[in-house]
C-alpha positions as CSV (number, residue, x, y, z in Angstrom):
1,M,128.2,85.2,112.9
2,C,124.7,84.7,114.2
3,S,123.8,86.4,117.4
4,G,121.1,83.9,118.3
5,A,117.5,84.6,119.5
6,V,116.4,84.1,115.9
7,C,119.1,86.5,115.0
8,V,117.6,89.2,117.1
9,K,114.3,88.7,115.3
10,L,116.1,88.4,112.0
11,A,117.2,92.0,112.2
12,C,120.5,91.0,110.8
13,L,118.8,90.3,107.5
14,D,117.8,93.9,107.2
15,S,121.4,94.8,106.5
16,L,122.6,93.7,103.1
17,S,126.0,93.0,104.5
18,T,124.8,90.0,106.5
19,S,124.5,86.9,104.4
20,V,122.1,84.0,105.1
21,S,125.1,81.7,105.5
22,A,126.0,83.6,108.7
23,L,122.8,82.5,110.4
24,C,122.8,79.6,112.9
25,P,120.8,76.5,111.9
26,S,117.9,77.3,114.3
27,C,117.7,80.8,112.8
28,L,117.8,79.4,109.3
29,Q,114.9,77.1,110.2
30,E,113.0,80.0,111.7
31,L,113.7,82.1,108.6
32,A,112.4,79.3,106.4
33,R,109.3,79.0,108.5
34,L,108.7,82.8,108.4
35,L,109.2,82.8,104.6
36,Q,106.7,79.9,104.2
37,D,104.2,81.7,106.4
38,Q,104.6,84.9,104.4
39,E,104.2,82.9,101.1
40,H,101.2,81.2,102.5
41,K,99.6,84.5,103.4
42,R,100.3,86.0,100.0
43,G,99.0,82.8,98.4
44,G,95.9,83.1,100.5
45,Q,95.3,86.6,99.2
46,L,96.0,85.5,95.7
47,D,93.5,82.6,96.2
48,R,90.9,85.1,97.4
49,D,91.5,87.4,94.5
50,K,91.2,84.5,92.1
51,M,88.0,83.4,93.7
52,K,86.6,86.9,93.4
53,A,87.5,86.9,89.7
54,I,86.0,83.5,89.2
55,E,82.8,84.6,91.0
56,A,82.6,87.7,88.8
57,Q,83.0,85.6,85.7
58,D,80.3,83.2,87.0
59,E,77.9,86.1,87.5
60,E,78.6,87.4,84.0
61,L,78.2,83.9,82.5
62,A,74.9,83.4,84.4
63,I,73.6,86.7,82.8
64,V,74.7,85.6,79.4
65,I,73.0,82.2,79.8
66,Q,69.8,83.8,81.0
67,E,69.8,86.2,78.0
68,Q,70.4,83.2,75.6
69,E,67.5,81.3,77.2
70,K,65.2,84.3,76.8
71,L,66.1,84.5,73.1
72,R,65.6,80.8,72.6
73,Q,62.2,81.1,74.3
74,Q,61.3,84.0,72.1
75,R,62.3,82.1,69.0
76,R,60.2,79.1,70.1
77,Q,57.2,81.4,70.6
78,Q,57.8,83.0,67.1
79,R,58.0,79.5,65.5
80,I,54.8,78.4,67.2
81,E,53.0,81.5,66.2
82,A,54.3,81.2,62.6
83,K,53.1,77.6,62.5
84,R,49.7,78.6,63.9
85,Q,49.3,81.3,61.3
86,M,50.2,78.9,58.5
87,S,47.8,76.2,59.7
88,Q,44.8,78.6,59.9
89,P,42.7,78.5,56.8
90,V,42.9,81.5,54.6
91,Y,39.6,82.9,53.6
92,T,39.4,84.6,50.3
93,N,36.4,86.2,48.7
94,Q,36.0,84.1,45.6
95,V,33.0,85.1,43.6
């Protein structure tokens, strides 16, 4: 049976022979709260890890977008230069 005082800080759960059903209602509530806190902390770490991964992907994506924009600008310049060359009159020595 439960020994109270949050089952002596839930020490009774350390032994596999003690089941959760042997805990008193207040200790069960405390256990549930502690488990939720622990899950929240783990979730917080997972959220931070996910955010770091997302930020890294964002940085990589930004680099790719910048490179694509540079290529587009180079192609524009090449097209402009090609049009300019085609519009210039060609002088030939016709005799």
